[in-house]
C-alpha positions as a printed NumPy array, in Angstrom:
array([[  0.   ,   0.   ,   0.   ],
       [  1.153,   3.528,  -0.74 ],
       [  0.979,   5.695,   2.361],
       [  0.857,   9.457,   1.976],
       [  1.443,  11.504,   5.115],
       [  0.541,  15.171,   4.747],
       [  1.568,  17.902,   7.166],
       [  1.626,  21.657,   6.701],
       [  5.281,  21.786,   5.629],
       [  6.054,  18.146,   4.851],
       [  4.704,  15.361,   2.651],
       [  5.962,  11.787,   2.798],
       [  4.989,   9.184,   0.224],
       [  6.128,   5.634,   0.885],
       [  5.439,   2.057,  -0.085],
       [  4.154,   0.332,  -3.183],
       [  0.552,   0.004,  -4.325],
       [  0.791,  -3.748,  -4.999],
       [ -1.976,  -3.37 ,  -7.593],
       [  0.039,  -5.298, -10.18 ],
       [  3.545,  -6.647, -10.769],
       [  6.467,  -4.258, -10.427],
       [  6.796,  -2.27 , -13.642],
       [  3.153,  -2.857, -14.57 ],
       [  1.472,  -1.191, -11.592],
       [ -0.779,   1.606, -12.896],
       [ -1.493,   2.893,  -9.388],
       [  2.202,   3.356,  -8.584],
       [  2.701,   4.953, -11.985],
       [ -0.18 ,   7.372, -11.429],
       [  1.035,   8.421,  -7.977],
       [  4.599,   8.847,  -9.257],
       [  3.416,  10.883, -12.215],
       [  1.279,  13.201, -10.091],
       [  3.983,  13.773,  -7.493],
       [  6.991,  14.112,  -9.79 ],
       [  5.107,  16.463, -12.127],
       [  4.221,  18.645,  -9.122],
       [  7.775,  18.661,  -7.768],
       [  9.222,  19.485, -11.2  ],
       [  6.626,  22.236, -11.713],
       [  7.514,  23.884,  -8.416],
       [ 11.249,  23.565,  -9.04 ],
       [ 10.881,  25.14 , -12.496],
       [  8.872,  28.094, -11.204],
       [ 10.232,  28.69 ,  -7.703],
       [ 12.992,  26.173,  -7.108],
       [ 14.249,  27.389,  -3.758],
       [ 10.909,  27.   ,  -1.966],
       [ 10.927,  23.218,  -1.614],
       [ 13.43 ,  20.46 ,  -0.977],
       [ 12.846,  16.832,  -1.817],
       [ 14.462,  13.473,  -1.296],
       [ 13.694,  10.419,  -3.404],
       [ 14.785,   6.84 ,  -2.775],
       [ 13.257,   3.529,  -3.813],
       [  9.708,   3.509,  -2.489],
       [ 10.063,   6.82 ,  -0.627],
       [  9.649,  10.454,  -1.584],
       [  9.751,  13.323,   0.896],
       [  8.838,  16.915,   0.09 ],
       [  9.707,  19.719,   2.5  ],
       [  8.063,  23.079,   1.925],
       [ 10.702,  25.625,   2.869],
       [  8.583,  28.682,   2.128],
       [  4.916,  28.975,   1.238],
       [  3.83 ,  30.986,  -1.775],
       [  0.747,  31.159,  -3.95 ],
       [  2.418,  28.965,  -6.575],
       [  3.767,  26.351,  -4.149],
       [  0.551,  26.142,  -2.142],
       [ -1.587,  25.952,  -5.288],
       [  0.483,  23.187,  -6.881],
       [  0.699,  21.199,  -3.635],
       [ -3.072,  21.516,  -3.114],
       [ -3.654,  20.358,  -6.69 ],
       [ -1.367,  17.366,  -6.09 ],
       [ -3.2  ,  16.428,  -2.885],
       [ -6.592,  16.693,  -4.602],
       [ -5.423,  14.466,  -7.471],
       [ -4.071,  11.907,  -4.996],
       [ -7.362,  11.962,  -3.062],
       [ -9.281,  11.343,  -6.292],
       [ -6.983,   8.417,  -7.038],
       [ -7.446,   7.077,  -3.511],
       [-11.221,   6.964,  -4.04 ],
       [-10.706,   4.62 ,  -6.997],
       [ -8.005,   2.483,  -5.344],
       [ -8.84 ,   2.47 ,  -1.623],
       [ -7.   ,  -0.823,  -1.07 ],
       [ -3.802,   0.56 ,  -2.57 ],
       [ -3.508,   4.166,  -1.314],
       [ -3.898,   5.567,   2.182],
       [ -3.749,   9.325,   2.803],
       [ -3.144,  10.531,   6.344],
       [ -3.534,  14.247,   6.963],
       [ -1.855,  15.483,  10.119],
       [ -2.972,  18.992,  10.952]])
């Protein structure tokens, strides 16, 4: 299962969806696409406002400074992940820590 922990200044995405075999898993591919596109978008527009770390099965995003662009793109990412979670409840768990 992919676990997504969301805090105000930190997002951690870990695990594997286990929807299909490695390399064929559409749920993992969708989550990766959503998250990496968001990270790349922020880095291209305002690169010094986030930091990220990516290892096998783990991606961490630290929001160093909030801005309209960063907050908007992060919110869009979270909404897309929530929509995906609705379709694949057994494969994605989102935990929001306020």
